[in-house]
C-alpha positions as CSV (number, residue, x, y, z in Angstrom):
1,A,40.6,31.0,-7.8
2,T,37.8,30.0,-9.9
3,V,35.7,27.3,-8.0
4,A,34.8,24.3,-10.1
5,P,31.2,24.3,-11.7
6,R,28.8,21.8,-9.3
7,I,27.8,18.5,-10.9
8,P,24.1,18.5,-11.2
9,S,22.6,15.8,-8.5
10,T,21.1,14.0,-11.6
11,R,24.0,13.5,-13.4
12,L,26.1,11.9,-10.5
13,A,23.3,9.4,-9.9
14,L,23.4,8.6,-13.5
15,H,26.8,7.8,-13.5
16,H,26.4,5.9,-10.3
17,F,24.0,3.9,-11.7
18,D,26.2,3.4,-15.3
19,T,28.7,2.0,-13.2
20,T,26.7,-0.1,-11.0
21,Y,23.5,-1.4,-12.6
22,S,25.4,-2.3,-16.0
23,L,27.4,-4.9,-13.7
24,H,24.2,-6.2,-11.8
25,L,21.2,-6.0,-15.4
26,R,24.7,-6.7,-17.5
27,E,22.4,-6.4,-21.0
28,L,19.7,-4.9,-20.0
29,W,20.7,-1.8,-18.5
30,P,20.6,0.0,-21.6
31,S,16.7,-0.7,-21.7
32,V,16.1,0.2,-18.6
33,R,18.1,3.0,-19.0
34,A,16.2,4.5,-21.0
35,G,12.9,3.6,-19.5
36,L,13.8,5.6,-15.9
37,L,15.2,8.8,-18.2
38,C,11.3,8.7,-19.8
39,E,8.1,9.9,-18.6
40,Q,6.7,7.1,-15.6
41,K,3.7,5.5,-16.3
42,Y,1.0,5.0,-13.7
43,G,-2.3,3.1,-13.0
44,A,-5.3,4.4,-10.7
45,L,-5.8,2.6,-7.9
46,L,-9.7,2.2,-7.3
47,N,-11.1,3.9,-4.6
48,N,-13.7,1.8,-3.1
49,F,-14.8,4.1,0.0
50,S,-16.3,6.1,-3.3
51,A,-18.5,5.9,-5.8
52,P,-16.2,2.7,-7.8
53,K,-19.1,2.1,-10.4
54,Q,-19.2,5.2,-11.6
55,V,-15.7,6.1,-12.3
56,I,-14.8,2.3,-13.9
57,Q,-17.2,2.8,-16.5
58,E,-15.0,5.9,-17.2
59,L,-12.5,4.2,-16.7
60,E,-12.9,1.5,-19.0
61,L,-14.3,4.2,-21.7
62,L,-10.6,5.5,-21.7
63,N,-9.3,2.0,-22.3
64,A,-7.9,1.3,-19.2
65,T,-8.6,-1.8,-17.6
66,D,-7.4,-3.4,-14.3
67,F,-4.0,-5.3,-14.3
68,I,-5.0,-7.8,-11.3
69,S,-8.7,-8.7,-11.7
70,E,-7.4,-9.5,-15.5
71,A,-4.4,-11.4,-15.0
72,L,-6.3,-13.6,-12.5
73,Q,-8.6,-14.3,-15.3
74,K,-6.0,-14.7,-18.0
75,A,-4.7,-17.7,-14.8
76,Q,-8.0,-19.4,-14.1
77,Q,-9.2,-19.9,-18.3
78,S,-5.3,-20.6,-18.7
79,Q,-5.3,-23.8,-16.1
80,Q,-8.9,-24.5,-18.1
81,D,-8.0,-24.9,-20.9
82,V,-4.8,-27.1,-20.1
83,A,-7.3,-29.2,-18.0
84,A,-9.6,-29.2,-20.4
85,R,-7.4,-30.4,-23.0
86,E,-6.3,-33.2,-21.0
87,A,-9.8,-34.2,-20.3
88,V,-10.1,-34.8,-24.4
89,R,-7.7,-36.4,-24.3
90,G,-8.7,-38.7,-21.6
91,S,-11.4,-39.2,-22.8
92,Q,-9.8,-40.2,-25.9
93,E,-7.9,-42.7,-24.1
94,G,-10.3,-44.3,-22.1
95,S,-8.9,-45.3,-18.3
96,V,-5.8,-45.4,-18.1
97,E,-4.3,-47.6,-15.9
98,G,-7.7,-48.2,-14.3
99,R,-8.6,-44.8,-13.5
100,T,-12.1,-43.8,-14.8
101,V,-12.2,-40.1,-16.9
102,V,-13.3,-38.0,-13.9
103,Q,-10.0,-39.4,-12.0
104,V,-7.7,-38.7,-14.8
105,Q,-9.6,-34.8,-15.3
106,A,-9.4,-34.1,-11.6
107,M,-5.3,-35.6,-11.3
108,T,-4.5,-33.4,-14.6
109,Q,-6.5,-30.1,-12.7
110,A,-4.4,-30.5,-9.8
111,E,-1.2,-31.2,-11.6
112,T,-1.7,-28.5,-14.2
113,S,-3.0,-25.2,-11.5
114,P,0.0,-24.0,-9.9
115,L,-0.9,-20.6,-9.8
116,L,-4.4,-21.5,-8.9
117,P,-3.8,-21.4,-5.7
118,F,-1.8,-18.4,-5.7
119,C,-5.0,-16.4,-7.2
120,A,-6.9,-17.3,-4.0
121,S,-4.2,-14.8,-2.1
122,I,-4.4,-12.0,-4.4
123,N,-7.2,-10.1,-3.2
124,P,-9.7,-9.0,-5.9
125,K,-10.9,-5.8,-3.9
126,I,-7.6,-3.9,-4.9
127,K,-8.3,-2.3,-8.6
128,C,-6.1,-0.6,-10.4
129,Y,-6.8,0.6,-14.0
130,T,-3.7,0.8,-16.2
131,F,-3.2,1.4,-20.1
132,P,-1.9,-1.2,-22.3
133,R,1.8,-1.5,-23.2
134,G,2.8,1.0,-25.0
135,D,0.3,3.3,-25.2
136,I,2.0,6.2,-22.6
137,T,-1.4,8.0,-22.5
138,R,-1.6,9.8,-19.2
139,F,-4.9,9.9,-16.8
140,H,-7.2,13.2,-15.8
141,P,-6.7,13.9,-12.3
142,A,-9.5,12.1,-9.9
143,R,-12.8,14.4,-9.3
144,P,-14.2,14.4,-5.9
145,D,-17.8,12.4,-5.8
146,T,-21.0,13.9,-3.8
147,L,-19.1,13.3,-0.1
148,G,-16.0,15.0,-1.7
149,L,-13.4,11.7,-1.8
150,L,-11.5,11.1,-5.2
151,G,-13.0,8.1,-6.8
152,Y,-8.7,6.7,-7.7
153,Y,-5.1,7.3,-6.5
154,L,-2.8,7.9,-9.1
155,M,0.4,5.9,-7.9
156,D,2.8,3.4,-10.1
157,A,0.9,0.3,-10.2
158,A,4.6,-1.4,-9.7
159,S,3.8,0.1,-5.9
160,L,1.1,-2.5,-5.5
161,L,2.6,-5.3,-5.7
162,P,4.2,-5.6,-2.5
163,V,1.1,-4.2,-0.6
164,L,-0.8,-7.5,-2.7
165,A,2.4,-9.8,-1.5
166,L,1.7,-8.9,2.2
167,D,-2.6,-11.0,1.7
168,V,-4.1,-9.5,4.3
169,Q,-6.2,-11.0,6.1
170,Q,-9.6,-10.4,8.0
171,N,-8.6,-8.6,11.4
172,D,-5.0,-8.7,10.8
173,L,-3.4,-6.3,12.6
174,V,-1.7,-4.5,10.3
175,L,1.8,-2.4,10.5
176,D,2.7,0.4,7.2
177,L,5.9,1.3,8.5
178,C,7.7,3.7,6.5
179,A,3.7,4.5,5.7
180,A,4.1,8.0,3.6
181,P,2.8,9.4,1.9
182,G,0.0,7.0,1.6
183,G,-0.2,5.1,-1.4
184,K,0.1,1.7,0.2
185,T,-1.7,2.4,3.2
186,L,-4.1,3.3,0.9
187,A,-4.6,0.3,-0.9
188,L,-4.5,-1.9,2.2
189,L,-7.4,0.6,3.5
190,Q,-9.6,-0.8,-0.3
191,T,-9.2,-4.8,1.0
192,G,-11.7,-3.5,4.0
193,L,-9.7,-6.5,5.5
194,C,-7.9,-4.4,8.4
195,V,-11.2,-3.4,10.3
196,R,-9.3,-4.0,13.8
197,C,-5.8,-1.7,13.5
198,L,-3.8,-0.7,10.6
199,A,-1.0,1.0,12.5
200,A,0.3,3.7,9.9
201,N,3.7,5.2,10.6
202,D,6.3,7.6,8.9
203,I,9.1,9.3,11.0
204,S,8.5,13.0,8.7
205,V,6.2,14.6,10.9
206,S,5.8,17.2,7.4
207,R,5.0,13.7,5.3
208,T,2.8,12.1,8.0
209,K,0.6,15.6,7.4
210,R,0.2,14.4,3.8
211,L,-0.5,11.0,4.9
212,H,-3.5,12.8,6.7
213,Q,-4.6,14.4,3.9
214,I,-4.0,11.5,1.7
215,L,-6.7,9.2,3.8
216,H,-9.3,12.5,4.4
217,N,-9.2,12.8,0.2
218,Y,-10.3,9.2,-0.2
219,V,-11.4,7.3,2.6
220,P,-14.5,8.3,4.8
221,K,-14.4,9.5,8.7
222,E,-15.6,6.2,10.2
223,A,-12.5,4.1,8.2
224,R,-10.3,6.5,9.2
225,E,-10.7,5.9,12.5
226,A,-9.3,2.6,12.2
227,V,-5.7,4.2,10.9
228,S,-3.4,5.0,13.3
229,V,-1.2,7.7,11.9
230,T,2.4,7.9,14.2
231,S,5.4,9.6,13.6
232,Y,7.9,7.4,15.1
233,D,11.3,6.4,14.5
234,G,11.1,2.8,13.0
235,R,14.0,1.6,14.5
236,D,12.4,2.0,17.7
237,W,9.2,-0.1,16.8
238,K,10.1,-3.1,18.2
239,D,10.8,-1.7,21.5
240,M,7.1,0.1,21.7
241,E,5.1,-2.9,20.0
242,G,7.4,-5.9,19.5
243,G,5.5,-9.4,18.7
244,T,2.3,-7.5,18.4
245,F,1.4,-7.2,14.8
246,H,0.2,-10.4,12.0
247,K,1.4,-8.4,9.1
248,V,4.0,-5.7,8.3
249,L,4.6,-3.7,5.5
250,V,8.4,-2.0,5.2
251,D,8.7,0.3,2.2
252,V,11.9,1.6,3.0
253,P,13.4,4.9,2.2
254,C,16.4,4.4,-0.8
255,T,18.0,6.0,-3.7
256,T,14.4,6.7,-5.6
257,D,16.4,5.8,-8.5
258,R,14.1,7.1,-10.9
259,H,13.4,10.5,-9.4
260,S,17.2,10.5,-8.7
261,A,17.9,10.0,-12.6
262,M,15.2,13.1,-13.4
263,E,15.1,15.7,-10.7
264,E,17.6,17.7,-9.1
265,D,14.5,18.8,-6.1
266,N,16.1,16.6,-3.1
267,N,18.6,15.0,-4.3
268,I,20.2,12.1,-2.0
269,F,22.8,11.9,-4.8
270,H,23.7,15.7,-4.1
271,K,27.2,16.6,-2.9
272,R,25.5,16.9,0.7
273,R,24.0,14.2,0.9
274,T,27.0,11.0,0.0
275,K,27.4,10.3,3.7
276,E,23.0,10.0,3.8
277,R,23.4,7.4,0.5
278,Q,26.3,5.6,1.8
279,M,24.3,5.3,5.3
280,L,21.2,3.8,3.5
281,P,21.6,-0.2,3.3
282,M,22.9,-0.2,7.7
283,L,19.3,2.0,7.8
284,Q,16.9,-0.3,5.8
285,L,18.3,-3.8,7.1
286,Q,17.7,-1.2,10.7
287,L,13.8,-0.8,9.5
288,L,13.4,-4.6,8.5
289,M,15.1,-5.7,11.3
290,S,12.4,-3.6,13.5
291,G,10.0,-5.1,11.2
292,I,10.9,-8.3,11.5
293,L,10.2,-7.9,15.7
294,A,7.4,-6.4,15.0
295,T,5.9,-9.1,14.2
296,K,4.3,-12.1,16.2
297,P,5.5,-16.0,15.2
298,G,3.7,-17.1,12.4
299,G,3.3,-13.4,10.7
300,E,4.8,-11.8,8.2
301,V,7.1,-9.2,6.4
302,V,7.1,-7.8,3.6
303,Y,10.8,-5.6,2.6
304,S,10.2,-3.3,-0.9
305,T,12.3,-0.2,-2.3
306,C,12.1,1.8,-5.3
307,S,15.3,1.0,-6.2
308,L,17.5,-1.0,-8.7
309,S,20.5,-1.9,-6.0
310,P,21.2,-5.5,-4.9
311,L,23.1,-4.0,-1.9
312,Q,19.3,-2.3,-1.0
313,N,17.6,-5.5,-1.9
314,E,19.0,-8.7,-1.8
315,C,21.7,-8.3,1.2
316,V,19.7,-6.4,3.5
317,I,17.5,-9.6,2.7
318,E,20.3,-11.6,3.3
319,R,21.8,-10.3,6.0
320,A,18.3,-9.3,7.9
321,V,18.0,-13.6,7.6
322,E,21.6,-14.0,9.4
323,I,21.0,-11.7,12.2
324,A,17.0,-12.3,12.9
325,E,18.8,-16.3,13.5
326,T,22.6,-15.2,15.5
327,E,21.1,-12.3,17.7
328,F,17.5,-13.0,18.7
329,N,17.4,-16.8,17.7
330,I,14.8,-15.7,15.0
331,N,14.3,-18.1,12.2
332,V,13.0,-15.9,9.7
333,H,11.7,-17.9,6.0
334,V,12.0,-16.4,2.5
335,V,8.4,-16.8,0.6
336,D,8.6,-17.4,-3.2
337,L,7.0,-14.9,-5.0
338,S,7.6,-16.3,-8.6
339,H,4.4,-16.4,-9.5
340,F,4.0,-12.6,-9.2
341,R,6.4,-13.0,-12.3
342,T,4.3,-15.3,-14.1
343,L,1.0,-13.7,-12.5
344,F,1.8,-10.1,-13.8
345,Q,4.1,-10.8,-16.8
346,D,1.5,-8.8,-19.0
347,T,2.0,-5.7,-17.4
348,F,5.8,-5.7,-15.9
349,S,8.6,-6.4,-16.5
350,F,10.2,-8.7,-13.8
351,F,13.8,-9.2,-13.7
352,S,14.6,-13.3,-14.1
353,D,18.0,-13.5,-12.3
354,C,17.2,-11.4,-8.7
355,R,18.6,-13.6,-6.2
356,L,15.7,-13.2,-3.4
357,G,12.3,-11.8,-4.3
358,E,10.8,-9.9,-7.4
359,L,12.3,-6.7,-9.2
360,V,10.4,-5.1,-11.7
361,L,12.5,-3.0,-14.4
362,P,11.7,0.1,-16.0
363,H,10.5,-0.5,-19.8
364,L,9.6,2.1,-22.6
365,T,6.8,0.3,-23.7
366,A,5.7,-0.7,-19.5
367,N,7.3,2.4,-17.8
368,F,6.1,1.0,-13.7
369,G,9.1,0.6,-10.9
370,P,12.1,-0.1,-9.9
371,M,10.0,-1.7,-7.2
372,Y,11.9,-4.9,-5.2
373,F,9.3,-6.2,-2.6
374,C,10.7,-9.8,-0.9
375,K,8.2,-11.8,2.0
376,L,10.1,-12.8,5.2
377,R,8.0,-14.9,7.4
378,R,8.5,-15.3,11.0
379,M,8.8,-19.0,11.7
């Protein structure tokens, strides 16, 4: 009997995406699909441990800009422009209901600056250079400096959004529960705030070796000593160090939609991995619950995936909030991150109909993502 030819995993993935994401994203799906099937866009995460001034000059000569500082500057300038217009209008009208012009201006600034408090929570030490929308220029590989440290790390720029959302503060104890290959861990170190302890964990020993290599290539020895790298099953972390951390990043294994649509190697849509793929939402939920339980009361967790799937995104969040309350008597609050959509709309294409959290959609003119992220606060 003839054996039926094996269907490529990429074709199986795309068929699955066409079936499910066309219902979820509706009219947006054709453009998102095109983005998934085209070359991914990268950002250059500046390494502050290297020679940043020289690297910045080189990147700016390529017409790349730091999307984070650019967004913050635009937000501040926008609010100043609004305040200036309102001040002029106030001065023309003179005193309003007995208030002075100065009082009117102060009130106007307070009322028309919704982004400014959020700007303060974005760490400006994290710098990531990207090319403008529609520009598909590639970055060259980074070169080592005199100490052998590389000047920047190439990654999907949308992967930095969960790190920015975590909003690490001075002396926070931070856990990166699923840390390998290490881009987000490296970004956390760029803040200069993880000086007490950064625990970077990944269940895979081989992937942890890659994490060690990235730390060696980008971080000097004295800074690496603040990082505790482990290879535990993240689901067990709650039993080892429960209620310990101020901030926890849970960047879970997922269907890695872009990889699944493009690469046969290590594709989770391979027939042999069907059961593993079907069990992903359960694994993701267990990891998120472990992250929540590892957090101190008042601490925060950021959950993230590189999938468009609501089953792996919002549904996991909803179930975790429910389980935290019913089984552990823990009240978990979903933090509003909609300001990310406004702040970074010039760099990324966001899905406006996300029930919980934020979702970056691949788009031909800004081909980052997919990247889902949601912030939770343990009350």
